Structure formats: structure tokens, C-alpha cells
N, C-alpha and C positions, 0 to 999 in steps of 0.2 A: 837365793843367796849368792849364787855365782854371778848373776847379772848385776847385783848391787856391788859386789866386789870389783867387777870389771869397770863399772862406771866410776867407782872411787879411784881406781888406778888411773883411769883416763884423766880425771880432774887433777890428780896429784902430779901428772906429767905435763900439765898445761904449759909450763914454761920451758920444758926440757925436750919436747919432741915436736915434729912438724904436725900440721893438721892431718895430713894423709896418714901418718903413722898412728896418730891417736884414733883416727877413724877405724883403722884396721884392728884395734883392740876389740871392737864389737863384732860378734858374728850375728847372723840374721836372727837366730833364736833369742839371743840376749837382747837385741834391739827391740824386738816385738814385745818382750816381757817388760822392758823399761817403759815403753809407751803405754801399755795396757795397765800396768800397776802404778805408774807415776811415782816410782820410788827413787828418783834421781837425787839421792842424798837428802831427801826431804825437801827438795827444791820445788817451789810452786811455779805457777805460770809467770813468765817474765812480765815486767811492768810495760804498760802500753805507752807510757809517757815518752821514752826516748824515740820511739818510731813516729809519734804523732806529727812533729814538724815536717818530716820528710813526706808523710802522706798528704798533708795540707798543701805543700808546694806542688806535689804531683797533680792534685785535683784542680789546680789552676787551669790546666789544659781542658778539663771538663767544663769549668766555668766559662772559658772562652768558647767552647763548642756551643753551649747553651746561649751565650750572648749573641753569637753570630747567627744562630738559628732565628732569634727574635728581633735582631737589630733593625730589619727593614719592615717589621710589622706595622708600626704606627707611622714611620716616616715615608712609607712607599709613595703616598700621594704627593707629598712635597718633593720627593726626589724626581718623580715623573714630571712635575711642573717645571722644576729648575733645569732639568736636563733635556726637556723638549720631547718627551714621549708620552705625555698625558693622554689617556684614553686608549693607548695601544696595549691591549691586554697581553699580547705575545711578549712585548718588551718587558712589561711588569713581571710576567711569569719568569722570564729569563733572569731578571735581577734577583728574584727570590731563589731560583733553583740552580743558578750557575755554580754557587758554592758547593752544591751537592755533587756536581760533576767533578770539581776539584777534589772533593772528599773521596770520590771513587778512586781517583788516581793515587791520592795519598795512601788510602787503605791498601791498595794493591802492592805498594812498596813497603808498607809498614813493617811486615815481618822480616823482610830482608835487611832493612835499615836497623831495626831493633836488635837483631842477632849479630849484625855486623859491627856496629859502633857502640853498642851498649845502650842501656835505658836512659842514662843521663844525657848523653849526646843526642839521642833520638828526641827527647823533650825539647832540647835547644833547637834542633833542626825544625821541629814543628812550630816553634815560636817565631822563627825567622820569617816565613811567608805570611804569617798572621800580621806581623808588624808592617811588612812591605805592602801587603794587600790593604791594610787599614789606611796607610798613607795614600795609596793610589785612589781608593774609594773616596777618601775625604777631600782630595784636591782635584778630582776630575771635573771636567765641564761637559762631558758627553757620555752617551750610553756605552760606547765601547770601553772607555776607561773604567766605568763602573763595573762592567762585566769582567774586565781583566782583574780588577781588585778583588771582586768576589771569588773569582776562580783561584787566585793565589791564596786567599784566606781559606778556601775549601781544602786545598792540599794539606795545610796544617791541621785543619779539622779532622781529616781522614787519618792522619798519623797520630795525633796527640791522645785521644781517648783510648785507643787500643793499647798504646804504651802505658797509659795510666792504669788500666785494668791489670796488666801484667805486673807492673811495678808494685802496686798495692798488694797484690797476692804474694809477691816474693819478699817484700820487706816487712810486712806486718806479722805479728805473732799469730799463730794458728788459731788460738782460742777466740780472737777478736777479729778475725779476717773478714767475716761476713759483715760486721758492723762497719769496718773500714771500707769495704767494698761499696756499701751504701753511700759513703761520702761522695763517690763519683756521681751518682744520680742527684744527690742533694746539691752538689756544686753545679751540675747542669741546670737544675731548677733555679738556683740563685742567679746564674748567668741569664737565663730567660727573663726572670723577674727584673733584673737590673736593666736589661735592654728595654723592657716595657716601661719601666719607671723613667728612664732617661729620655725615652721618646715622647713623653707626655707634653713637654713644652713646644713640640715641633710646630704646632698650629699657630702659636702666638709669636714665636721668634723666627724670623727669616734666616734660613741657612742653618738652623739648629741640627738638621740631619747630618751635617758634616761633623759636628761635635760628637754625635753618637758614634761615628767611626773612629774619630781621634781617641776617644776614651778607651777603646778596646786595645790600643797600643800599650797602655799602661800595664795591665796584668800580663800581657805577652812579654814585655820587657822584664817584669819581676820574675816570671817563670824562667827566662833564659839566664838571668843573673843568679837567682837563688839556687838553681840546680848545680852551680859550681860548689855549693856548700853541702849538698845532699849526698847521701851514700849511693854508691853504685849497687846494683842488684847482686847480692852474693851468689844467686843461682847462675847468673850470666858469667860472673868471674870464675865460678867453679867449673862451668862447662868449658871455659877457655883455659883450664889448667892452672889458674892463678889461685891456688888454695889458700895461701897465706893472706892474700888480699881479701878473699871471701871471708876468712875468719875475722879479719880486722873490721870489716863492715858489719858482720853479725854482732860483734862486740859493741858497736855503737848503738844498734837498735834493740838488742836483746839483753845486753849485759854479759859480763865475762863468764858467769856460772852456766849460761845456757849455750855457749858457743860450740862446745864439743858435741853436744847432743844434736844441735842444728846441723853441724857438718856431717854427723853420722847419718842424719835423715837424708841429706843430699846424696851421700854415697850410696845409701840403700836405694834411693830413687834411680840413680844411674845404673845400678846393678839390675834393676827391674826392667828398664826400657832401653838400656844402652847397648845391648848385645848385638842388635841388628838395626840397620837404618830403616827409616820410614820413607817410602816413596810417595811422591805427590799424588800418584794415581790411586793410592790406598784411601785418600780422602773421598774419592768418588765411588769406590766400591771396595769390598774387602773388609778387613777387621775394624777399620776406623770409620766406616761409612755411617753406621747407625748413630754414633755420637755426633758426628758433624751434621748429619741430616736433621736430627732432632733440634740441636742447638740453632742451626741456621733457620729452620722453619719457625721456631719460637720468635726469633728476631723479626722474621718477615711478617708473621701474623701481627706482631705488635705494631709494625709500621703501617700495615694495610688497614689497621683500625681507623686511620685518618688523623692520628694525633699530630703529625707534622703540619697538616692543613690548618689545624687549630693554631699552632704556633706561628705560622706564616700569615694567615689571613683572618685571624679572629677579629681584628679591628673592622675589616670590611664586612664580615658576616654579622657581627653585632650591630654595626651601624645600619645595615639593611633591615634588621629586625627592630630598630628603634631603641636599642639599648646603648647607653653611653659607652663608647669603646674604652676609655681610660679605666672606668670602674670595672668593666667586664674583664679587661686584660689582667687587672690586679687579682680578680677572683680566680681566673685561670691559673695564674702563677701561684697563688696561695693554695689552691686545691692540689696542684702538682707537687708542691713542696710538702704539703701535709702527708700525702701518700708516701713520699720518700722517707719522711721521718718515721712513719709507722714501720716501714720496711727496715730501717736502721735498728729500731728497738727490738723487732721480732726476728731478725735474720738469724741470729745465733741461738735463738730459743726454739723457734718452730721449725727451722730448716728451710732450705730453698724450695723444695717441691711443694710444700703446703702453701707458701706465699705465691708461687707461680699459679697454682690452681685457684687460689682466691682472687688473684689479680685478673686472670683471664675470665673467670666467672663474672667479676664485676664489670669487665669490658663488654661481655655479652649483654648484661642488663642495661648498661649505658647505651649501647647501640640499638637495643630494642626500643628504648624510650625515644631515640632519635627517629627510628622508623615510624613509630606511632605518631610522633609529632609531624612528620612529613606526609602522613596519609590523610584521608578525608574523615577519619574517625574523630579526630579532635580538631576544632577550628578556633579562630580568634586568639585571645590571649593565652588560652590553654596550650596551644601548640607552641607558642613562644616559650612559656615556662618549661614545657617538657623538653624542648630542643636545647635551651640553655642549661637546664638541669642535667640532661644527658651528657652535654659537652663537659661540664664541670666534673661529673661522676667518672 
């Protein structure tokens, strides 16, 4: 009863006290009771509709990440012919992977940029090198220009998705946070599929590969402009001491009835981990090491499965196996998108751990099929079917 009365008092003072004063109405015991019992004046979960446009804009950065991963897949042969390095596998590999070098640089500075200038400005900063890099890649007449353009694009690729993950978590209502988080992977898949689709005419139209790079400047421009109309992360504003601004942003994405409770949650979070600072060395050993190690290892294992090789070189691989590359690439994109949609539907129902276990188990089976296909156990068309099936799985 005391918790219910305190919450009612907080809402009744919504227009008469500051956010920080309203937050202080709750003590730790009251706040826990409110969350567990859901008795906030009978208020249900906030609507997902106000936050959706902001989430969709943020996931444009993930769309661009996927697009630039696959943009050289189909056009690589045409690019090498036009720029004069056809048959040079080292040069072709550099064209593919230079963007990852840029992404490494971008990701190293992503945390500093995101905490320094805010989430919205970080998005805009990630869009800028993507636009410039697309222009350089589309207009170059030599290998060096292509590598420079790919590197610039990569710096934006390294910054954008990490900001998107943080922004989606901080802006979305908690009950739908997992589903919104899946939008990031779905946007990446759509970016990959778009790059593969747009690359299909490259064999029939001379210089079409330049159009593939020009196209990527459009969503990057939309991201930079649309972010001017999106909310800033209330979490970032709160940590900067801008409590009134944080409250205003929460009201835009959650609705006025949920603002005080959301601000109280931020305050509780700060009380839990803001008493002492975290040193960078603690990420390598000490109290935070286990979390960082497990999370980083999961990411590494996913990449070591070879999925990026599929995105970069599937056209070449399928062609050597006698499979039409355009049809095969579409199948790869559809399979990837299908898995992401399943994750979106189940994320908030089954939880993260169950989906991780299922995903990695599926990857084990898929790679097992690839190993069998590459061995002498299966020969002829059977090995092709197993190899392609394993790749799609």
C-alpha cells in the first residue's frame, strides 16, 4: 500500500517538481515492489508505437553495415576488370577486406564518441564517412581509390552498429526490447539482400558496379538527416546530469504516465553502479572479466564459423560449384533473413540463452554437413547438395 501511495504521489507532482525530486520519492524497497507487482496506478506497458520510428531510423546504420558487407560480392569481377587488377587475388581480397580494417578503427573509437557527443551525433558521424567513401569508390579509376573508399566506409561501419545496439536498448520499452533488438539483425540481412539484388545486372550493364556504390549514399543521407528529428538517449542525458531533457525524451517514446517510473529506474541503476568508477583493466581481469570474456567469445565463434566468407565470396564459390550465383545469393539472403525473423518472434518469449544455444547447435550441424561434403565420403552431386545446404543452414 505504501508503494502504491508513493507512486500516486509522484504522478500527482508530475508538473510541480523536478525529475530528480520526483525520483527521490521512491526508496529502493518501494521501487522493487512496483516493478514486481506492476501496480503503477493500474498502468500497463507503454505503447510500442511512439518508439518505433526512432528504432527504424537507428537500424538504417545496420542496413548500411549489411549492404557494404555484400556490395562487392557480385560486382567484384567487374571491378577488377575495370580497375586493372583482374586475376590478382591479393588485390581482390584487399577490396573485400579493407572495409573491415576501417571498421576496426571505427569500433575502437565508438565508445568514446558515443559517450562524448551522444547517440544521435554518433549516428550522424558514422553516416558521414559512409557517404564520402561511397562517393570515392563510385568515382575511382584505380585500385588505390577503391581501397581508400572502402576504408572510409569501414570506419562508419565500425561506429554505426555499436551505437544502434546501445540506442535501441536505451530507447525501447523494456517489454519489447528483445524484439526491437532483432530489428538490428533484420536490417543487416535486408542490407545484404539489397546489395545482392542490386548487383545482379552487373554482368549485363557496363559500369553498373559504380551504381551499386552510389546507391548506398542514399540511406546514409537519410540516416544523417532523420536523426535530427529522433530523440536523444535518455540514459545518456541522465548521465550528463540533464534530467529535465531525459524526462522530455522519455515522454516522447513512452508517454507521460511512464516517465517518472522510467526516471526512477535510471536513478536506481545509477545507485547500483555509480558509487565507484570502473577501470579499463577490469575488463581484462577482475569482476567484469567473465561477462566480457563470454560475450566476446560468442561474437568471435560466430565470425569464425565462416559466415563472412559466405557474404563476401558466395558468388565465386557457387559459380565454381556450377550453381547460378544470382539464384544462390538470393537463397543465402532469404535464409539469413528467415533466421532473423524467427529470432524476432521468439526473443522476448524464450529468452536470449535458449536462442543462443539453439543457434550455435544449428551452426554445429551446418558445419558438420560442410565437412562431410568436403570429404571423400560423399562424391558427385551429393557433395554439392550437402555443401550448399550446409551453407544455407
